N, C-alpha and C positions, 0 to 999 in steps of 0.2 A: 657154363652159364655166361661167362665173360664173353665168349665168342658170339652167343646170341645178341648180347647187349651191343657188341661191337657192330654187328651187321645192322642192328636197329638204329645205332647212331649214324652209320653211313647213310641210311635212308632218310633220317631226319635232316642231316646237313645238306642232302641234295634238295629237299623241299626249302630248307632255309635259304639257300642261295638261288632258289627259284629257277633252276636250270636242270632239266633231265639230261642224261648221258647223250641222247640224241640231239638235244638243243646245243649242248656244248660242242659236240662234233661238228654240227652244221655251222656254228659260229666260227670254229677253228678253221674250216675249210673256206668259208667266206673271207676270212682274214688272209688266209694263205693265198687267195686268188690275187691279192694286191701286191704280193712280194715280187720284186724284180731283181734279186740279187744274182741270178744266173743270166749269162748273155747268150745261152743257147738258142738258136732259131733254126728249126728244122727245115731242110731243103725240100723235103717231100713227105709223103704220108708214111713211108717205111721208117724214116728217121724219127717222125712223131710217135710211131708205135713203140719203137725201141725206148725212146725217152720216157713215155708215159708208163710202159710196162716195167722199166727199170726202177722207176720212182716207187711204183707199187711193190716191187720186189723187196726194196729196202724196208718198207713199212712192215710187210708181211714177215720178212726173214730176220728181223731185229733180234729176237731172243736166241735163235740158232747161231747167229753169227757172233753174238756176245759170248755165248758158250764156246764156239770154236776158237775165238781169240784167246780165251784163258787157257784152253787146252793147248794151243800151239805155243804159247809162251812157256809152258811147263816143258813141252817136248824139245823146244829150241834153246831154252836158257838154263835147264836144270838136267840132272841125271834121271829125273823121275819118269815113270812110264804109266800107261793106263793099267788099272787093277793093282796099283800101289798107292802110296799116300805121299802127297806133298804138303808141307806144313811150314809155319812160321814159328820159330822157337822163341820169339819175343813179340810183344804187341807190334802190329805192322806200322811202319812209317811210310814216308812218301815214295819209297822204292816200290812199294806195292801199288802200282797204278791199274788196279781193277776198279770197277765202278762203285763208289761209295762204300768202301770197306770199313770195318769197325776197328779202330785202333786201341780198344779197351777190352779185347779178348784174345785168346790164342786160336789161330785158324789151323784147321785140318781139312784138306780137300782130297776126295777120291774121284778120279775120272774112270769110270767103269766102262768096259767094252765086252759085251756078251756074244759078239759075232763069231769069234773063233773059240773063246774060252767056255762058252755055254753059260748057264746060270752062275751069277757071282754072288758071293756072300759078303755082306759088310756086318761084322760082329761088333756091337756097341756094348761097352762095359756098363754095369749098373752105376747109378749115381750113389755117392757115398755120404751125402749130407753136406759136403763142401764142394766137391768136384762133381760136375754134370755137364752135359751137352745141350745146346740148343741146335738141333740138327735138322737139315732138310735134304731130301733126296728127289732129284728132278730128271726128267728126260732131256733130250737135246733141245727141245723147244722151251725148256724150263718150266714145264707143266709139273706141279708137284705130284710125285708118286706117294710120298709119305713123309711125316716128320718123325724125328727120333729124339730120345731123351725124355725128361720128366714130363713134357707136354706133348710127346709123340706117341706113337703106337705101343712103345714098350713101357710107357708111363714111369720111367726111371728105373725100372727093374733090369734094364739091359735087354738085348735081343739080338737075334740073328736075322738081318733083313736079307731075303733072298730075292734077287732081281732076275726075273725070267726074260729071255729074249723074245722078240715078236713072234707070234705064231707057235710058241712052245706047247707041245701036246702032252708031255709026260705028267703024271701025277707028282707033285712036289712032295718031298718027305715031311713028316710031322716035325714040329718043334722049330719052325721058322715062320717069320713075318713075311708072307709072300707078296711081292710086288710084280705085277704083270706089266712090263714096260712095252710101249709100242715103238720104240726106237732102239737100236742096238747099243747106243751110247748114251751117256748122261753123266751126272756127277752128284756127289754128296758134299754139302758144306756143313761142317761140324765145328761150332765154336765152343771151346773149352772155357768154362766160367772162370772169371778172374776176380776173386775177392778184393784184391788190391794189386798195385803195381810193384810190390816189393819183390826182391829177388826170390825170396822164398815161395811166395804165392805163384809167381811166374813158373818156377821149376815145378811146383805141384801141379799146375794146370797143363804143362808140357807132359809130365810123367803120366798124368791121367789119360791124356790123349793118345799117348803111346800104347795104351791097352787096346786100342782099336786093332781089328784084324780084317784083312781083305784077302779072299782066296776064291778060286773057282769051286763050285759045289762038287765037282768031280775029284777034288783033293781034300774033301771034308774030313776024311779019316786021317789024314796026315798033311795038314795045310802048310807046315813050315813057318818060317819067320816072315812077317810082313815087312816090306821094305819102306823106310821113311826117307824122304829127301827134304832137307832144310833149304827153304828159299829166302831166308831172311835178308841176305845180302844181295839178292838178285834184282835188277831193274825189270820188274815184271809188269810189262806194259800191255794192257788189254783194253785200252780206250778204243772207242768206236772210230774207225777210219771212213770218212765219208768220201770215197773215191773208188776207183776200180778195185782196190784191195778188198773192199767189202764184198763184191761179187766173186772174188776168189774164194773167200771163206764160205759164201753161200754155195758155190759149186762144190766144195768139199763135202758139204752136208748132203746135197742132192746125190752125189756119187756113193756116199757111204750108208745112207739111211733109207728105209722103206718109205714109200709115199703113204701118207695117212689119208684115209678116205675123205676127211673134210678139207684137205688141202689139194686134191687132185685138179681143181680149177686153176692152180698155179702152173701146171705142167706145160701148157701151151704159152702162157705168159713168159715163163723163163726160157722156153725154147727160142722165143723171138729175140731174146737178148744173148743167146749163144750158151745158155746153160741147159743141158740135156743129159739125162742119165745114160752112161756108156759112151759118151763122146767128150773129147777134150774141149775145155773152154779156152779159147784163144782169140779174143777179139782183136779186130784190125785197129789201125790208129784212129780211124773215124769213129768206129763203135766205142773205142776207149774214151774218147772225147765226150761222147754222148753219155756214157755211163758215168763219167766223172761229174758231168753237169746234173744228171738225174740224182745222183747220191747227195749232191749239195742241195738240190731242191728239196729232197725228202728231209734233210736236216733242218731246212727253213720251216717246212710244215711242222715238224716235231717241236721246234722252237715256239711256233705259234701256239700249239697245244700247251706247251709248258707255261707260257706267259698267261694263258687263259686261266690256268690254275686248276688245282684239284679241289674237290669240295672240302671247305674248311671243317675241322672237327668242331670248332666253336664259331659261332657267327661273329664274335667280337675280336678275333684274332686270325692271323694268316696261316697258322699251323694247319697242315693237312696231311692225311695219309696218302703217300705217293702211289696210289693205285685207285683207278676209278672203280666204284661199286660194281659196275657190270663185269669188270675184269676179275675182281675178287670172287664174284659169284661164278663166273664161267670157269676160272682156273682151278678153284678149290673143288669143283665138281668134275674135274677132268674134261671139261668142255663138252659135257653131256647135255647141256641146256640146248634145246633144239631151235630156238628163235634168236639166239645171240651168238656172235663169234667176234668179240670186240678187238679186231686186229689193230685198229689205230690206237686204242687205249693201251694195248699190250706193247706196242712199239715205243710209246711214250715211257712206260715204266722201265723197259729194258734198255732204253737209251741213257737212263740215269742211274741204273743199279742192276743188280742180278740176284738170282735165286728165287724160286717160287716157294711159297709157304702154304701148306694145306690148311693149317689152323691159324691163320693170321690173327693176332691179338691175344694169344695165349702165352707161348714162350717169350715173345717180343712183340713190340709194336714200334714203328717208325713214324715220326712226324717231320715234315719238310717245310722250310721257309726260305724263300729267295728275296723277300721284300721286307722292309722295315715297317714300323707302325704307320707311317704316312703312305705306305704303298710304293716306296722307291726301291729300285733294285739295291741290293747290298754292295757297296763299294769298299774294296780293300784299302783305300786311302783314308777312310773315315774311322771314327771310334764308335762302337756300339756297345750296348749293355743289354743283357738278357736276365731278367730277374726270375729266378726259379723258386716259386714258393715253397715253404717247409712242408714236410710230410708227403714227399713225392710218392704216389701210389705205385710202388714197385717192391717186389720181394727181394730183388738183387741189387741192381744199380741203374742209375740214369747217366746219360752222357750227351754232351753237345759237341758235334763234330763239324768242322769247316771243310768244304770241298770247292775246287775250282769250278766256277759257274759254266765254263766252256767244256771242260773235259768230264766233269762229274767225278773226278778222281781227287785223291789228296793233293793239296798244292805242293808242287815240287820245291825242294831245298829249304823247307821250313823245319824248325826244330821240333815242333809238336803240332798236333791237329785237333786235340780235343780237351775239354774239361769234364771230368767224370767224377761221379760220388765214390767210385772205388779207387780214386786217387786220394790218399790220406793227407796230402798237403793242401787240399782245397780248403779255403777259408769259408766259414759259415758266419752269417749275421747272427745277432743275439737271439733272433726268433727262429733260428734253425734254417732260414732261407739262405740262398746262394746267389750271388751276383756274378755273372760270367761276362767277360769283356772280349770283344773281337776288334782288333786294331793291328796296324803295321808294327807298332811299338807298345810295349806294356805301359799302361797308365801307372802313375807312381803308386807303389805299394800293393799293386794287384797282380804281381808276377804269377803266383800260384793259381789265379783264377783267370788268367789271359790266354787266349788262343791267337796265335799270330795269323795275320792275313797279308796277301801280296798287294802292295799299294798301287800296282799297275793293272789290277784286274778286279773282276766282280767274283762274289762267292755266294754260296748257299749253305744252309746249316740243316743237319739232320739231328733231331732230338730223339734219342732211344730210350725206351724203358724195357728192361729185361725183367720178366715176371710181373707184367702190369696187372694192377688190381682194379676193382670195379669202380672205385672213386673217379678214375679217369673217364671211363665210358659213361658213367652216370652224371658226369660233369660237376661232381662235388669238389673236384680240384681242377684248376685251370691253368694253363701256362699262357702268359701274356706274350705280347709281341716283342720282337727285338727293336729296341729304341736307339736312335742316333743321340750320342752325347753332344750337346750343344757347346 
């Protein structure tokens, strides 16, 4: 029911802000036309075509490159491999430089590959009343195949998710939750619920997560032990690189994955910039310069869309779900909608975060804000307050997390990144509400409710609700704006 309410709210907010997705996209494109941050001037029509098609390739390929960067970090920085599990044995800190991670849960990730292994099983344990997963399983383009856990297909009873390779013809055995993937690779993100940050609760969340199993279907009779690799102390940098490295990631995707019918229009566009299945990507110096310029221009375009904002959840505050309604509609349906393919909106979402969620608004919901009550960008040099009213409509916990505005990752070298209700040291006001402070130094007496910022940069905040309840969607409970402390 909440999911229906959530989609209705998205529709209402679009009307409230008096802009359709098409109008927002048009405005973003018009604003992007005025950008002059790149000095690239094409010498001829060939260079112009390379530049324009490279720019479009960044927009189209954003979710796949986002995925590839996370995969490559695991392969390069840890002993982990595909069809195993990489995890963080404590809540993530700034060393985890993925896009907008949650520092108030325990992370487990499975990068699966069915090309050689055949169908792969991800076995999820049942929830036990305290421990549970908020899990999502995606393909390479981060299209959600299914959710897992109490709000997923297994409904908390646990289940064996069977991921089939593209074109798989055999009849799957019974007893599995079958997911027919259209790419050979993909990943599962499983967040183990953390009732508090105590050592005991962290250990319990880790132990619950280690009940996960991953194995090829061919070894179902004797799967053996699943290997777990701890990445807690690894500088795991999967931030988006807007230069030729972006295209090297994109080339890896093209070489390793089948072309999807809806994306075949990109074959010739990518060939123009030197990315072609079965051939080596090796741009010369001039082409590399053009690709660097195009990647930066694409970043500028995404920035314009970001600044234009997502439709606000409530008309009287800046908080918004960081996904356009058309993207939620298209992605959750597996892009089966015949008249929409919101590539621009998709690039914006996956430039600031990762993981596709099939049932957005059930296990969790995210709200983003990059501006204060007066509409000004959040500066790390200032002091801000966020008043969180009492009785937050959530079954588990809420959190407010700070991210670097430029990279959308946790701000480097800071001691903490969030204030959350599952942190028992957080101070409540007499009415049950909580005041959260964002500042480079803690205001006097507010240490437990303070989230540090970098005085030299700007930041954004994600407000998470795990197990959101209908009062949020029916707007009986509202989160006000972040306010600058005078």
